[in-house]
C-alpha positions in Angstrom: -11.7 -2.1 2.1 -15.6 -3.3 2.7 -15.7 -7.1 2.2 -18.2 -7.9 -0.8 -21.6 -9.5 0.4 -22.5 -12.9 -1.8 -25.1 -11.6 -4.4 -27.0 -15.0 -4.5 -28.0 -15.1 -0.9 -29.4 -11.5 -0.5 -30.9 -11.7 -4.0 -32.8 -14.6 -3.5 -33.7 -13.4 -0.1 -35.3 -9.9 -1.8 -37.4 -12.3 -4.7 -38.7 -14.2 -1.9 -39.7 -11.2 0.1 -41.5 -9.6 -3.1 -43.2 -12.9 -4.2 -44.7 -13.2 -1.0 -45.5 -9.5 -0.6 -47.4 -10.2 -4.0 -49.1 -13.1 -3.0 -50.1 -11.7 0.2 -51.7 -8.5 -1.7 -53.5 -10.6 -4.1 -55.5 -12.5 -1.8 -56.5 -9.5 0.1 -57.8 -7.8 -2.9 -59.9 -11.0 -3.8 -61.4 -11.0 -0.1 -62.1 -7.6 -0.3 -59.8 -6.3 2.4 -57.8 -4.3 0.2 -59.5 -1.0 1.1 -59.4 -2.0 5.1 -56.0 -3.0 5.5 -53.4 -0.5 4.9 -50.5 -1.9 2.5 -47.1 -0.6 3.4 -44.7 0.5 0.7 -40.9 0.9 0.4 -39.6 4.4 0.7 -39.0 5.3 -2.5 -35.2 6.5 -2.7 -35.1 7.0 -6.4 -35.8 10.8 -6.0 -32.5 10.8 -3.7 -30.6 9.1 -5.7 -31.1 11.6 -8.5 -30.6 14.9 -6.2 -27.4 13.2 -5.0 -26.0 12.4 -8.7 -27.0 15.8 -9.6 -24.8 17.3 -6.8 -22.2 15.1 -7.7 -22.4 16.0 -11.4 -22.1 19.6 -10.5 -19.2 19.2 -8.0 -17.3 17.1 -10.4 -15.5 19.7 -12.7 -14.2 21.5 -9.4 -12.9 18.6 -8.1 -11.4 17.6 -11.3 -9.8 21.1 -11.5 -8.4 21.0 -8.2 -7.1 17.5 -9.0 -5.4 18.8 -11.9 -3.8 21.5 -10.6 -2.7 19.3 -7.6 -0.8 17.2 -10.3 0.5 20.5 -11.8 2.2 21.6 -8.6 3.9 18.6 -8.2 5.5 19.1 -11.6 6.1 22.8 -10.8 7.7 21.9 -7.5 10.1 19.5 -9.5 11.1 22.0 -11.7 11.6 25.3 -9.4 12.5 23.5 -6.2 9.2 23.6 -4.1 6.8 26.0 -2.7 7.2 28.3 -0.2 8.2 26.2 3.1 5.1 27.1 5.2 2.5 28.6 3.1 2.5 25.9 0.1 2.4 23.2 2.4 -1.0 24.5 4.2 -2.7 25.6 0.9 -1.6 22.4 -0.7 -3.1 20.0 1.9 -6.2 22.4 2.1 -6.7 21.3 -1.7 -6.5 17.7 -0.7 -8.9 17.9 2.1 -11.7 19.5 -0.5 -10.9 17.2 -2.8 -11.7 14.3 -0.1 -14.6 15.5 1.2 -16.7 16.3 -1.7 -15.2 13.2 -3.6 -16.5 11.2 -1.0 -19.5 13.0 0.8 -21.6 11.8 3.5 -24.6 11.5 1.1 -22.9 8.4 -0.4 -23.1 6.6 2.7 -26.6 7.1 3.2 -27.1 4.6 0.7 -25.4 1.9 2.8 -27.6 -0.7 4.7 -28.3 0.2 8.0 -27.0 3.6 7.7 -28.1 6.4 10.5 -28.3 9.0 8.0 -30.9 7.4 5.6 -33.8 9.4 7.1 -31.2 13.0 6.9 -32.3 15.1 3.6 -29.4 14.7 0.9 -29.0 18.6 0.7 -28.4 19.0 4.9 -25.9 16.4 4.1 -24.2 18.4 1.1 -24.6 21.4 3.4 -22.7 19.4 6.2 -19.6 19.0 3.9 -19.7 22.1 2.9 -19.5 23.6 6.5 -16.6 21.1 7.0 -14.7 22.4 3.9 -15.3 26.1 5.3 -13.8 25.2 8.6 -10.9 23.6 7.0 -10.0 27.1 4.8 -10.5 28.9 8.1 -7.8 26.5 9.7 -5.8 27.2 7.1 -6.4 30.8 6.8 -5.6 31.2 10.6 -2.6 29.5 10.4 -0.8 30.9 7.7 -2.0 34.3 9.5 0.0 33.1 12.8 2.8 31.8 10.9 3.2 35.3 9.7 2.9 37.2 12.8 5.2 34.4 14.8 7.8 35.6 11.8 7.1 39.7 12.6 6.8 39.3 16.9 5.6 37.3 19.6 2.7 35.8 19.6 0.1 34.6 22.6 -2.6 32.4 21.2 -6.3 33.5 22.1 -8.6 30.8 23.0 -10.3 31.0 19.4 -7.4 30.3 17.9 -7.1 26.8 20.0 -10.9 26.0 18.6 -10.4 26.5 15.0 -7.0 24.8 14.9 -9.0 21.8 17.0 -12.1 21.9 14.7 -9.4 21.9 11.6 -7.8 18.7 12.7 -10.9 17.1 13.4 -11.9 17.8 10.2 -8.8 16.6 8.8 -9.3 13.4 10.6 -12.6 12.8 9.3 -11.4 13.4 5.8 -8.7 10.5 6.5 -11.5 8.3 7.7 -13.5 9.0 4.3 -10.7 7.5 2.5 -8.9 5.0 4.8 -11.3 3.8 7.5 -11.2 4.1 11.3 -7.6 2.2 12.3 -5.5 5.1 11.7 -8.2 7.9 12.9 -8.2 5.5 16.0 -4.1 5.7 16.3 -4.7 9.9 16.0 -7.5 10.3 18.4 -6.0 8.0 20.8 -2.8 10.1 20.3 -4.5 13.4 21.3 -6.3 12.2 24.8 -3.0 10.7 25.4 -1.7 14.1 25.7 -4.5 15.4 27.5 -4.5 12.5 30.0 -1.3 11.0 29.9 -0.3 11.8 33.2 -2.4 9.2 34.8 -0.8 6.4 33.0 1.7 4.5 34.3 5.4 3.4 33.4 6.8 4.8 30.1 3.6 5.9 29.2 3.7 8.6 31.8 4.1 12.1 31.0 3.6 15.5 32.9 0.3 16.5 31.2 -0.2 19.0 28.6 -3.4 21.1 28.1 -5.5 21.4 25.2 -4.1 24.9 24.2 -0.4 23.7 24.2 -1.6 20.3 22.3 -3.2 22.1 19.5 -0.4 24.4 19.3 2.1 21.8 18.6 -0.2 19.4 16.3 -1.7 22.7 14.1 0.0 25.8 14.4 3.8 24.4 14.5 6.2 22.8 11.8 6.5 19.6 14.5 2.9 18.3 13.7 0.8 18.4 10.4 2.9 20.4 8.6 5.9 19.0 10.0 9.0 17.2 7.9 6.8 14.3 6.5 4.7 16.7 4.7 7.6 18.7 3.5 9.4 15.4 1.7 6.2 14.3 0.3 5.8 17.7 -1.5 9.0 18.2 -2.7 10.3 14.5 -4.0 7.0 12.1 -3.5 4.4 13.6 -5.6 6.2 13.8 -9.0 6.3 10.1 -8.9 3.3 9.6 -7.8 2.4 11.5 -10.9 4.9 9.8 -13.4 3.6 6.4 -12.3 -0.3 7.3 -12.8 0.8 8.8 -16.2 2.6 5.5 -17.0 -0.8 3.8 -16.8 -2.6 6.3 -18.3 -1.0 6.2 -21.5 -0.9 2.4 -21.8 2.2 1.2 -20.6 1.1 -1.2 -18.1 -1.2 -3.1 -20.7 2.2 -3.2 -23.3 4.0 -4.6 -19.8 1.3 -7.1 -19.5 1.7 -8.6 -23.0 5.4 -8.7 -22.6 5.2 -10.5 -19.6 2.7 -13.2 -20.4 5.0 -13.7 -24.0 8.4 -13.9 -21.4 6.9 -16.3 -19.2 4.9 -18.8 -21.6 7.3 -21.5 -21.0 7.1 -21.9 -17.6 4.8 -24.0 -15.6 3.5 -21.2 -14.0 2.7 -19.2 -17.0 0.1 -16.3 -16.2 0.8 -16.8 -12.7 4.7 -16.1 -13.4 3.3 -12.9 -15.9 1.6 -11.5 -13.0 4.4 -11.5 -11.2 6.7 -10.0 -13.6 4.6 -7.1 -14.6 3.3 -6.5 -10.8 7.1 -6.4 -10.0 7.8 -3.7 -12.5 4.3 -1.8 -12.5 4.3 -2.1 -8.9 7.6 -0.5 -8.5 6.3 2.6 -10.5 2.7 2.7 -9.4 3.4 3.4 -5.6 -0.6 1.8 -4.7 -0.8 -1.8 -3.7 -4.7 -1.6 -4.5 -3.8 0.0 -8.1 -1.2 -2.7 -8.9 -3.9 -5.3 -7.9 -6.9 -3.8 -9.9 -4.9 -2.7 -12.9 -2.6 -5.8 -13.6 -5.2 -8.2 -11.9 -8.3 -7.5 -14.0 -6.2 -9.1 -16.7 -3.8 -12.0 -14.9 -6.3 -13.4 -12.6 -8.5 -14.8 -15.0 -5.7 -16.0 -16.9 -4.4 -17.9 -13.8 -7.7 -19.4 -13.2 -8.0 -20.7 -16.6 -4.7 -22.5 -16.0 -6.3 -25.0 -13.5 -5.1 -22.9 -10.3 -7.5 -22.3 -7.2 -9.8 -18.7 -7.2 -7.5 -18.2 -3.8 -4.2 -19.0 -5.4 -5.0 -16.5 -8.4 -6.2 -13.7 -6.2 -3.2 -14.5 -3.6 -0.5 -14.5 -6.4 -1.8 -11.1 -7.8 -1.8 -9.7 -3.9 1.5 -10.9 -3.1 3.5 -9.8 -6.6 1.4 -6.8 -6.4 2.6 -5.9 -2.6 6.4 -6.7 -3.7 6.2 -4.0 -6.2 6.8 -1.5 -3.8 10.4 -3.2 -2.5 11.9 -3.3 -5.9 14.0 -0.3 -7.2 14.9 1.9 -9.1 11.4 3.9 -7.6 10.1 1.5 -5.0 6.7 3.1 -5.2 8.9 6.3 -4.6 9.9 5.0 -1.1 13.6 4.9 -2.2 13.6 8.6 -2.7 11.7 9.5 0.7 14.1 6.7 2.2 17.2 8.6 0.7 16.1 11.9 2.2 15.2 10.4 5.8 18.6 8.5 6.4 20.7 11.3 4.4 22.3 8.4 1.9 22.6 8.6 -1.7 19.2 7.2 -4.0 21.7 4.9 -5.5 22.9 3.5 -1.9 19.4 2.8 -1.2 18.9 0.8 -4.7 21.7 -1.2 -4.4 20.8 -2.1 -0.7 16.8 -3.0 -1.9 18.3 -4.9 -4.8 19.1 -8.4 -3.2 16.3 -9.0 -1.1 13.9 -8.1 -3.6 15.6 -10.5 -6.1 14.8 -13.1 -3.0 11.4 -12.0 -3.0 10.4 -12.7 -6.0 12.5 -15.7 -6.5 10.5 -17.0 -3.7 7.3 -16.5 -5.4 8.6 -18.1 -8.9 9.6 -21.2 -6.9 6.2 -21.2 -5.0 4.2 -21.0 -8.1 6.7 -23.6 -10.0 6.2 -26.4 -7.4 2.3 -25.3 -6.8 1.9 -25.7 -11.0 3.7 -29.2 -10.5 1.6 -30.5 -7.7 -1.8 -29.1 -9.3 -0.2 -31.4 -12.5 -0.3 -27.9 -14.8 1.8 -28.0 -17.9 3.4 -25.1 -19.5 1.4 -23.9 -22.6 1.7 -25.2 -25.9 3.9 -23.2 -28.2 0.4 -22.6 -30.3 -1.3 -21.2 -27.4 1.9 -18.7 -26.7 0.8 -15.0 -27.7 3.6 -13.4 -29.6 5.2 -10.4 -29.3 4.9 -8.3 -32.4 6.5 -5.2 -33.1 3.6 -3.2 -31.7 4.2 -4.7 -28.4 7.4 -3.8 -28.6 7.3 -0.4 -29.5 4.7 -0.1 -26.6 7.2 -1.8 -24.1 9.6 1.5 -25.0 6.7 3.6 -22.7 8.1 1.9 -19.8 11.5 1.3 -20.6 12.2 5.1 -21.6 11.3 6.8 -18.8 12.7 4.2 -16.5 16.0 4.7 -18.3 15.8 8.2 -18.0 15.2 8.2 -14.1 18.3 6.4 -13.6 20.5 8.5 -16.2 19.5 11.5 -14.3 20.1 10.5 -10.8 23.6 9.2 -12.1 24.1 12.9 -13.3 24.0 14.1 -9.7 20.4 15.6 -10.1 17.8 15.7 -7.8 15.1 12.9 -7.4 12.5 15.3 -8.3 14.3 16.3 -11.3 14.5 12.8 -12.2 10.6 12.3 -11.8 10.1 15.5 -14.1 12.1 14.4 -16.9 10.7 10.9 -16.5 7.2 12.5 -17.4 8.6 14.4 -20.1 9.9 11.0 -21.6 7.0 9.1 -20.6 4.5 11.6 -22.5 7.2 11.9 -25.5 7.0 7.9 -25.8 3.5 7.6 -25.1 3.2 10.4 -28.6 4.1 7.2 -30.6 1.0 5.3 -29.5 -1.5 5.7 -32.1 -4.3 5.1 -29.4 -2.8 8.0 -27.4 -2.6 10.6 -30.8 -6.2 9.7 -31.4 -7.4 10.3 -28.0 -5.4 13.3 -26.5 -7.7 13.4 -23.7 -6.0 10.5 -22.0 -3.4 12.7 -20.5 -6.1 15.1 -19.2 -7.9 11.9 -17.2 -4.5 11.1 -16.4 -3.3 14.4 -14.7 -6.7 14.6 -13.0 -6.5 10.9 -11.6 -2.8 11.5 -10.4 -3.9 14.7 -8.7 -6.6 12.4 -7.0 -3.8 9.9 -5.9 -2.0 12.9 -4.8 -4.5 14.1 -2.6 -5.2 10.8 -0.9 -1.5 10.5 -0.1 -1.5 14.1 1.3 -4.6 13.6 3.4 -2.8 10.3 5.0 0.4 12.5 5.3 -1.4 14.9 7.3 -3.1 12.6 9.5 0.6 11.3 10.4 1.5 14.5 11.2 -1.0 14.7 13.9 0.6 11.3 15.4 4.3 12.9 14.6 3.3 16.4 17.0 1.8 13.7 19.7 5.4 12.1 20.0 7.5 15.2 19.8 5.3 16.8 22.3 4.9 14.0 24.9 8.6 12.2 23.9 6.3 9.0 23.6 8.6 7.5 21.0 12.2 8.1 23.1 10.7 6.4 26.0 9.2 3.5 24.1 12.7 3.0 22.7 14.2 3.2 25.4 11.7 0.0 27.0 12.3 -1.9 24.0 16.1 -1.4 24.1 16.0 -2.8 27.6 14.0 -5.8 26.5 16.4 -6.3 23.3 18.8 -7.2 26.0 17.1 -10.2 27.2 16.1 -11.1 23.9 17.1 -9.4 20.5 14.7 -11.7 18.4 11.7 -11.4 20.6 12.1 -7.5 20.5 12.6 -8.0 16.7 8.7 -9.8 16.5 7.3 -7.3 18.6 8.6 -4.6 16.8 7.6 -6.3 13.5 3.9 -6.9 14.8 3.8 -3.3 15.9 4.6 -2.0 12.7 2.1 -4.4 10.7 -0.5 -2.7 12.9 0.7 0.8 12.3 0.6 0.1 8.7 -3.0 -1.9 8.2 -4.9 -0.2 5.9 -2.8 2.6 4.9 -1.0 3.3 1.7 3.2 2.2 1.6 4.4 5.7 1.9 2.3 6.8 4.8 2.3 3.4 6.1 6.4 3.4 6.0 6.3 6.9 7.5 4.6 6.3 10.7 6.3 3.4 11.3 9.8 4.8 10.6 8.6 7.6 12.9 7.5 5.3 15.7 9.6 2.5 15.7 12.8 4.1 14.0 14.1 5.3 17.1 13.8 1.7 19.1 15.8 -0.3 16.3 18.5 2.6 16.6 18.5 1.7 20.3 18.5 -2.2 19.5 22.2 -1.6 18.1 20.5 -2.0 14.4 22.5 -0.1 11.5 20.7 2.8 9.8 19.7 1.4 6.8 18.9 -1.8 8.0 16.4 0.0 10.6 14.6 1.9 7.6 15.0 -1.5 5.3 13.1 -3.6 8.2 10.0 -1.5 9.2 9.9 -0.8 5.4 9.4 -4.7 4.4 6.6 -4.8 7.4 5.0 -1.8 6.0 4.8 -3.1 2.6 3.6 -6.4 3.9 0.7 -5.3 5.9 -1.5 -4.6 2.6 -1.8 -8.7 2.6 -1.6 -9.5 6.3 -5.4 -10.3 7.9 -7.3 -8.8 9.1 -7.1 -5.5 7.3 -5.5 -7.0 4.1 -6.3 -4.2 1.3 -4.1 -6.0 -1.3 -5.6 -9.3 -0.7 -9.5 -7.7 -0.3 -8.7 -6.2 -3.6 -7.6 -9.2 -5.5 -10.5 -11.4 -3.8 -13.3 -10.1 -6.1 -11.5 -10.5 -9.3 -11.0 -13.8 -8.8 -14.5 -14.7 -7.0 -12.3 -16.2 -3.8 -13.0 -15.1 -0.1 -11.4 -12.4 0.9 -9.7 -14.2 4.1 -8.5 -16.8 2.0 -7.0 -14.9 -0.3 -4.8 -13.1 2.2 -3.7 -16.4 3.7 -2.6 -17.9 0.5 -0.7 -14.2 0.0 1.1 -14.2 3.2 2.2 -17.9 2.4 3.4 -16.8 -0.8 5.5 -13.8 0.6 6.3 -15.6 3.5 10.1 -15.5 2.7 9.3 -11.3 2.6 8.7 -11.7 6.5 11.8 -13.5 7.2 13.9 -11.1 4.9 14.1 -8.4 7.4 15.3 -10.3 10.5 18.4 -11.5 8.1 19.2 -7.9 7.2 19.1 -6.9 10.8 20.9 -9.8 11.7 23.5 -9.9 8.7 23.5 -6.5 6.9 25.7 -8.0 4.2 23.1 -8.9 2.3 21.9 -4.8 1.5 25.5 -5.3 -0.3 26.5 -1.6 0.9 27.8 -0.7 4.7 29.2 -3.3 6.6 29.8 -5.7 3.4 31.9 -8.9 3.8 32.0 -11.1 0.7 32.2 -14.2 2.4 28.8 -13.9 4.5 26.9 -12.3 1.5 27.7 -15.7 0.0 26.8 -17.6 2.9 23.6 -15.9 3.6 22.3 -16.0 0.0 23.2 -19.4 -0.3 21.5 -20.7 3.4 18.7 -18.1 2.2 18.3 -19.5 -1.7 18.2 -23.2 -0.1 15.8 -22.2 2.5 13.4 -20.7 -0.1 13.4 -24.1 -1.7 13.0 -26.3 1.0 10.0 -23.9 2.9 8.0 -24.1 -0.3 8.5 -27.9 -1.1 7.5 -28.4 2.6 4.9 -26.3 2.6 3.1 -27.2 -1.1 4.4 -31.1 -0.3 5.7 -31.4 -3.7 8.9 -31.8 -5.3 9.0 -33.5 -8.6 6.6 -36.5 -7.0 4.2 -35.8 -4.1 5.8 -35.7 -0.6 5.0 -37.8 2.6 4.4 -36.2 5.8 7.9 -37.4 7.2 9.9 -35.7 3.9 7.7 -32.6 4.5 8.7 -32.1 8.2 12.6 -32.6 7.4 12.3 -30.0 4.7 10.8 -27.5 6.9 13.0 -28.1 9.7 16.1 -28.0 7.1 14.6 -24.9 5.6 14.1 -22.8 8.9 17.8 -24.1 10.5 19.1 -22.7 7.4 17.7 -19.3 8.9 19.3 -19.2 12.0 22.9 -16.8 11.3 24.9 -19.0 13.1 27.8 -20.3 10.8 28.3 -23.8 12.1 24.8 -24.9 11.9 24.3 -23.1 8.4 27.6 -25.4 7.3 26.1 -28.2 8.8 22.5 -28.0 7.1 24.2 -26.9 3.8 25.4 -30.7 3.6 22.0 -32.0 4.9 20.1 -30.2 2.6 22.3 -31.3 -0.6 21.9 -35.1 0.8 18.0 -34.4 0.8 17.6 -33.0 -2.5 20.2 -35.6 -4.3 17.9 -38.5 -2.3 14.9 -36.9 -3.7 16.2 -36.9 -7.6 17.4 -40.5 -7.0 13.7 -41.3 -6.0 12.2 -39.4 -8.6 14.3 -41.5 -11.2 13.6 -44.4 -9.5 9.8 -44.5 -9.6 9.8 -43.3 -13.5 12.2 -46.3 -14.2 9.9 -48.3 -12.1 
């Protein structure tokens, strides 16, 4: 996401140039030189903008119909059990690419400053986009034809098939670039180059070498690449919950949730900041998109947080951290719970139970950090007269959120598939939304929500298709296995260092990606690494999932923080740093999960270990936050902050003897803090 340019400096410079230009032309006219000196005029772009807008309006309805069809097929798949294994995947990906290319046309980039396309006619740019669409449709048709031939007999790929497949892969990467930027595209391109030239690399990167023909056969024409397992799982399980989340937002459930959160947290010091945490936790679990969550709830909560006295960076950081954490909150976890269940083979209820305690600690830490910061800034709870009451209308509106969630849980407890749970949740959401006067008076909101849901589905499908390119490279070259073996040997020297290396790799792989594609690419690349280190299966998935989620607020590509910064009028990097500080516990929890899987409750659960881990983690959250902010009932000295930071860090070391000692030290420090605060009040 591009960083917004400050308005003041650019507009001031433009006004200065305009004034100077007028002054110069007036002087030339008065001196009689106006006929001799040519006056250069800026290129008039109004005609270009008009033509581009006309073409976009012309394709808007076809795009809307395709988007609605994508949402409808997700609902149909949930009822019928899915499309054909191969052909359905191909045509759905093709529709998603058409939506991406025509919704984000190359002509739009012509308007950007310093664009190399500014001298290219707009009709030519649109013609190029149509050509890309035609190439991908041709690649899709050829893929289906070859699959039919392979079912009947042996098939030898012709040279033209390879070039068609390569062109289709390039179009897919171009669609990915327009939606998500260059990071994931660069990884995919490096993967293609690695297939062709990996035999010249040393160490675990070396392989026997593959031709372009063999590479494209695997990446495009097999079920080990673009159309592989991740695409099937997303189409059959995930898309229905993307549609569900967008429908909830479109029917007004998110607005009711925000009002309820503000009313419930009015008594706390954090006030609106705490309401942002509650609303983002619940709504983020359903939406599956950090950016949508930030914009949806942040446009309402961030101005309120600033009015309470928090800094702009703090307001944006709170919303970014809270919206990001929504992806780890059961029961939906941004649809990741169902994807994780499918990948691990574990029941959905097991995934939800395992995610519950870590999510509570994450949001508990956010609550503590906001409360301590409010105390340090002298912010008091809202007076009773200023707290918005919850009326009957708000309570009824909240049912639009509560009923569908209850339906999901009920259907899953009846041992039905996640896709069926998503379908009945959509039915419940539409039914509950019918009680809203706003929805009854404007039934068009359902159509608009379907179109928006289809667009979100297209975005996810394209990202997963690009991940399929990387998956094909890993499958062909065996890089994942060799990388896992190398890191496993490293872990024998230092498990912590190996985990840190894996975490950094996960953050890099997840940057700029939506949560689900980020989780997919990370688990496919780094999952074998964690398994070779001896981590439990569920702990492995939780570890990489957490870092895939937190990549949304990690600089330099912190898409969640960059979405919150313009709303808060804060610097994007400062907002990202604040979000990381607030979500610090989220970076720590995955390591604790690996060392002490008892935190997940399921699997190798031991009550004594669970109690020890939770007590130490709770104390560590308090001590680390008070040390970072420098406040507990009163401002702390530097020595007190250092002691608290040391105690908090020590409590995270998973050695029982050290932890029991530090628990005693922590109680002494807390008692001393209370005594010191009382003495100050008495004096």
